[in-house]
Structure formats: C-alpha cells, structure tokens
N, C-alpha and C positions, 0 to 999 in steps of 0.2 A: 504493499500501499504504500512504501514511503516510494520509490522509484520512479522519477520523474524523467521520463525522456522521452524524445518524438517518436521513437521505434519500436517504444514499445508501449504495449495493451493497457491501458489505464485502467484501473480497479476504483470502481465506483465506490463500491460498500457492497455490506452483508446482508442478510436477509435468513435470520438466524430460526425463524418459526420453519421456513424451507430446506434449511439449510443450503443456501444456495450464496453466491458469489457473483457480481452484478458486477461486468466490465461493460465498456463504452463499446455502441455499435460499430459494428466496420461493414458496411454493404455489401464490398467486392469477394467479400471469401475467402478462399484461403490462395496461398501461392499457386500450391498445384491446380486449385480448380482455373486459374488463372492461365496457367499456360498450358492446358488442355484444350484451352479459346484461340491460342495463338499470342504470343508477347515478342516484342522488338527485343533486337538485342541492345539497345538501349536505356530499355526500362530493366530487362533482367539487371543489366551491367547498377543501373543507379541502385534499385533492391538489394544487390551483393555489398553494396558501400553502406548502403543504409545500417544492414544487419551488419555487416563488421562494428559499423558503429557503436551498436547496441552492445555488441559481444564486450567491445572494447571495455563502454560504461560499463558493464557487469561484473569484468575481471580487474578493473581497476580501482573500484571500491574496497575500502579503506576504514576499521580496521578489520572487516570480513568481505573478502572479495566473496562476489557469488557466480558456480558454478550450473546453466542452465540445464543440461543432463539430456534432453531432448529437442535437439534441435532438429527440424524436417521441412519441408513443404508446408503439411498442411498446420503445425504452428506457427507459419508467418500468414499473417491475414492483411487484407488490401482494405485502407476507409475510400471515401469517392471520389478520390484524387489519384487511385494508386500507389497512396503512398505506404510503406509496408512498416507492419510494429508486430512485435515478438510476443508471442501469447503461450499461453500453457504454463506455468509454474508449478505446477504439480511435480515435479521430479525436482526442481530445484533443489540445490545448498548450497549454505555458507560454511564460507572455510575463514578461518581465522589468517592474516597475512603476518608472518614475524617479519619487523622491516629488516634484519640482516637476509634475511629466507625467501627473499619474492620467487623464486625460481622451484622453491619446493611446495606446491600448495596441495595438499592431499588429504583427501578425507574418505575412508574407510566405510564404507556402505555395501548395501546390497544390490547388485548388477540391476539397471532399472534401462528403460528406455526401449527404441524402436531397433527392428532388426535392419542391416545395411546403414543405419546411421550411428550405431552405438558403436565404441572405441573397443576394439578386441582387448585391447590390453584391462580397460576398464571393464571388460566381462569374463575375462580370465582371474584378474586378480582383484576386484570388487575394490582398485584405489582411483576414487572419482577426483580429475585433475581440471585444471582449466584447458589441458590438452584433450580433453575428452572432448571436448566444446569443439577446438578447431579440427577434430578429425569429421565429426559431425559438419561443419562449415564445408570441409572441403568435399563431400558428399554431395551436399545444395550445390556448390557452384560449379561440378562437376555436370549433375543433372539440367541445371541450367545454361550451360556451355555447349551440351548434346542432344538434349532435350530425352536423353534416354532414363530410363527410371528403374531398368532393372538395379538387382541387388549388388550386379557385381560392375558397373558402372565404372569402379576404378581400373580391373583389370582389364578392359574395352579399353578404354584412354590411353592407360599405361604400352596397350600393344600398339595402338596409333604413334605413341609417340616414340617408340622401338622401332616403326616401318618409313619413319618419319612422315605420317600419312596424318597428321592431329586436322589437318582441313576438312578431312573427310569423315571425322565425325563432329565437326560444328554445326551447329541445330539451323540447316537452310530455310527454314522456315522463322528465321529469325532477322532475318535479311542480312548484308553484306557486313559479314564481321572485319573488323581487322583484324585481319589473320594473323600479325609478326605480335601483336599484344593480347592477343586471344588464348594463343600458343603459350607464351609465359604465363599467363593465369591459371593455366590449364596444368600446367607443369607446377604450381605454386600449390595447386588445388592438391597434385599428389602427395607434395611433398605433405600436407597436412593429413593424408591419410596413410603414410607411413608406420609400420608395425612400431618403429623406434620415437617413443614420445621425443627425445630431445633432438629429431628430424626435422620436427612439426614447426612453422614459424609460428611465433608468440604476435595473440591475435594483437598486441595491445602497442607493436612495434611497427611504425608507421614505415620505416624501411624498408622491413620486409613486404609490405603489398603494397608496393611504388607499380606496379604490375595494374593492380586494381584502381587503384587512382589515375593513372594514365589514362584507362579504358572510360571511365568516369569523366574525366575533361573531354577527349573523341565524343560521348555521348550530348546529343542534342536537347535541349532543356526539357525536363521529365513531363510537362504538362503539354507541351508540343509533340512528345514524343507517346505520349500515353494516348489523349485524344484521338490523334492520329489511329494509331494501333486500336481505340474502341470504337471506332466507328462503324456504327451500324450492327453491332457485336450484341 
C-alpha cells in the first residue's frame, strides 16, 4: 500500500467483509492479451523500459528491498493509454539489505511462481534473490522480441544466436525492428536467463541496460505509437 510508482498497480484499499483487495481499474487488460491482438515494437520496448523501472524501484528500496517473485505477461497490466503497471504482489517478499552486502540479498522461502518464468536456481534451492526477478524479466523480454510464448523461448533464442540468425526470430508482426539493437537486447535477455546468477545483469545497473535505453530512444512517442497500433482494434 505504500508503494508509489507510475508503473506499479495502485492499491486503493481493503474490503474486510469480502476479504478483498481493491486496485485501480486498468481497462486494457494484460500484456498477454494485448500481445495477442498485435503490438508494435515501439510499444513493446516502451513497456519493457517501464517495467525495468518498476523492478529497479522495488530492488532499490531500503532498508528492505522487494522481490516481486512472479513477473510474467499476465501480471503486467495496461491502462487506457497503454501505459503498463506491474501487479499481483501475492508472491512478493521483502528482504533486509545490509549496507555492505548489496549483492547478497537472499531470502529462503518455498519455491513459488510460474513454470517457464521461475528462476531455476530458486526452484531448486528455495533461495529467492533479486536475480530471480531478473531471470523472469529476461523471459518477458524474449517473449516480446520474438512473439514466442513457448516455455523454451530461451533455448530457441540461443539457437538463433548460435546460427547468427537473430533476425529470424524477431516478431515480424511488430514492424521493422532496429535489428542491431534488438539483437543486443536479445543477448542481454539471454544473460538474464543464465543459470549462473552472477552472469545476470543487475536491474539497478543503468550501464547494463544501455541496449534497452537506446531502443527506447529510437522508438516513436508512446501515445502516437499506441494510437496507431490500437486503431480499429
């Protein structure tokens, strides 16, 4: 209830009688819904930049960082203008951050989340870290770049990189991707999905996310792109 961020769903209140949480209404449904109807690459990149900012906000909170624990397409919601909000904090956990141990944020808990998005290291060890969210975010990036919703999207992306054919997996329905930068972002997403947590880029490191920032700068203004893409839908 104390989280205030433009890309996180706002909790309005609690109804004790019905044991309900009341959130703001987001009329454009989930990112999965919108992706199935068609979404230009400019809006996909904008949404990824928005959600990287929401995770950066959660992971940077002190003295307790927040790990979302279940980042996926159906937990990213869209308002009337297509602006994204991260929702469903049912699996979220707070972890106390010691001043001199910024990179060792770990909380032991029962594995939870969604198959295909859940960090395999968390699934096998029960150790939830900020890197667990990074893994899930990597899967979301790959899904938006490729349009592939399979559980093995990372394997397909790795094969494309190995064959030097990243262009072949970029979702053509999104329009003409800037291929050089899109390939760099895809490779970054694969690092997010590494089984070695130390290889995953920190969501709070702006230098690590330069490829996403460059693509965001290349994209047309969100409102123009969204209206153009939503016309007649």
